[in-house]
SEMARZA-235229 format. One record per residue (C-alpha): residue number from 1; residue in three letters; z, y, x. Coordinates in pm, whole numbers, always signed. Each point is the difference from the previous one (the first is absolute). Layout:
BEGIN
   pos   code       zz       yy       xx
   NUM    ala        Z        Y        X
...
***
This chain:
BEGIN
   pos   code       zz       yy       xx
     1    met     +608    -1443     -853
     2    lys     -257     +276      +30
     3    val      +39     +343     +162
     4    leu     -233     +298      -21
     5    ile      -78     +217     +303
     6    pro     -208     +303      -97
     7    ile     -171     +176     +290
     8    pro     -245     +288      +38
     9    asn     -357      -66     +105
    10    thr      +73     +151     +341
    11    asp     +277     +105     +234
    12    phe     +290     -225      -99
    13    asp     +243      -98     +274
    14    pro     -102     -346     +124
    15    thr     +357     -102      +80
    16    glu     +137     +109     -338
    17    val     -259     -213     -181
    18    ala      -54     -300     +227
    19    ile     +361      -83      +86
    20    pro     +126      -12     -363
    21    trp     -315     -196      -94
    22    ser      +71     -251     +277
    23    ile     +365      -44      -95
    24    leu      -87      -49     -365
    25    ile     -272     -259      +58
    26    met     +221     -188     +249
    27    asn     +245      -32     -289
    28    asn     -270     -132     -236
    29    ile      -20     +322     -198
    30    gln     -348      +94     -112
    31    val     -108     +352      +93
    32    ile     -258     +194     -198
    33    phe     -140     +325     +135
    34    ala     -124     +296     -203
    35    thr     -210     +299     +105
    36    pro     -124     +303     -194
    37    asn     -349     -146      -46
    38    gly      +49     -374      +60
    39    lys     -169      +16     +342
    40    asn     +159     -113     +326
    41    gly     +251     +226     +164
    42    arg       +4      +97     +368
    43    ala     +299      +87     +212
    44    asp      +35     +327     +187
    45    asn     -207      -70     +310
    46    arg     +223     +224     +213
    47    met     +288     -237      -63
    48    leu     -213     -292     +122
    49    thr     -161     +160     +305
    50    gly     +236     +282      +96
    51    glu     -294     +241      +23
    52    gly     +105     +352      -91
    53    leu     +373      -70      +17
    54    gly      +47     +192     +323
    55    ser     +304      -42     +221
    56    leu     +195     -171     -277
    57    lys     -254     -282      -24
    58    trp     +248     -250     +143
    59    ala     +244      +73     -284
    60    leu     -245      +35     -288
    61    ile     -262     -271      +50
    62    ala      +47     -327     -187
    63    ser     +150     -279     +208
    64    lys     -221     -283     +123
    65    asp     +173     -236     -246
    66    ala      -69     +238     -289
    67    ile     -365      +39     +106
    68    asn      -39     -378      +23
    69    thr     +158      -38     -344
    70    tyr     -230     +272     -137
    71    asn     -300     -187     +143
    72    asp     +124     -318     -169
    73    met      +34     +190     -327
    74    leu     -361     +117      +31
    75    gln     -101     -365      -41
    76    asn     +210      -47     -314
    77    arg     -189      -59     -326
    78    gln     +233     +217     -209
    79    phe      -22     +287     +247
    80    asn     -378      -18      -16
    81    asn       -4       -7     -381
    82    pro     +236     +274     -115
    83    ile      +28     +102     -362
    84    lys      -40     +359     -118
    85    tyr     +314     +202      -67
    86    glu     -108      +33     -362
    87    asn      -11     -381      -34
    88    ile     +359      -56     +112
    89    asp     +186     -198     -267
    90    val     +367      +42      +84
    91    thr      +92     -306     -206
    92    met     -191     -220     +248
    93    phe     +222      +95     +296
    94    asp     +355      -75     +106
    95    gly      +27     +296     +236
    96    leu     -171     +293     +169
    97    ile      -22     +126     +357
    98    leu     -112     +357      +67
    99    pro     -100      +43     +365
   100    gly      -71     +331     +165
   101    gly     -251     +157     +234
   102    his      -69     +320     +186
   103    asp     -345     +147      -47
   104    ser     -203     +170     -272
   105    gly     -119     -331     -149
   106    met     +349      -47     -138
   107    lys      -59     +283     -248
   108    asp     -179     -223     -254
   109    tyr     +298     -237      +10
   110    leu     +280     +254       -5
   111    glu     -154     +222     -268
   112    ser     -139     -268     -231
   113    thr     +149      +55     -345
   114    val     -132     -344      -96
   115    leu     +200     -161     +281
   116    gln     +303     +217      -74
   117    asp       -4     -123     -362
   118    lys      -19     -362     +120
   119    val     +289      +57     +244
   120    arg     +205     +152     -281
   121    ser      -63     -314     -205
   122    phe     +144     -218     +278
   123    phe     +321     +203      -21
   124    glu       +3      -11     -379
   125    glu      -38     -379      +15
   126    lys     +287       -8     +254
   127    lys     -218     -179     +256
   128    pro      +77      +33     +372
   129    val     -178     +285     +175
   130    gly       -7      +49     +376
   131    ala     -126     +329     +143
   132    ile      -69      +60     +367
   133    cys      -32     +346     +157
   134    his     -256     +203     -201
   135    gly       -9     -274     -263
   136    ser     +325     +141     -134
   137    ile     -183     +317     -106
   138    asn     -145     -195     -294
   139    tyr     +357      -70     -110
   140    phe     +117     +360      +26
   141    arg     -290     +127     -211
   142    leu     +108     -211     -294
***
């Protein structure tokens, strides 16, 4: 099995990407990442460090387990070789996970008509789609 996880180039939530990735690979499911330009994505640094989160830092920062899993994901070959949104071939995947994020870097992900068309195709093909937090916005724009 093969699952697609599209992400923006910056500001995705590290927990919402790394934890599903980890669960999938532990179950021998191949994960392919996609970004707008085919270059590596980076998580929202505030979620990793807590800087700028103010008094709610304790509730908003990623857990140590999620940060460790994110760091493991940074070493993953597929994570480091994402495809471009435009090169997504829906027929090559068994499912889709749409993670979220919090900062302005998410705009390229949430507003990409190319990605929205690909997401629509997953629904048309009746393939499983999981959407987390802001990832669901791609679904509601269809």
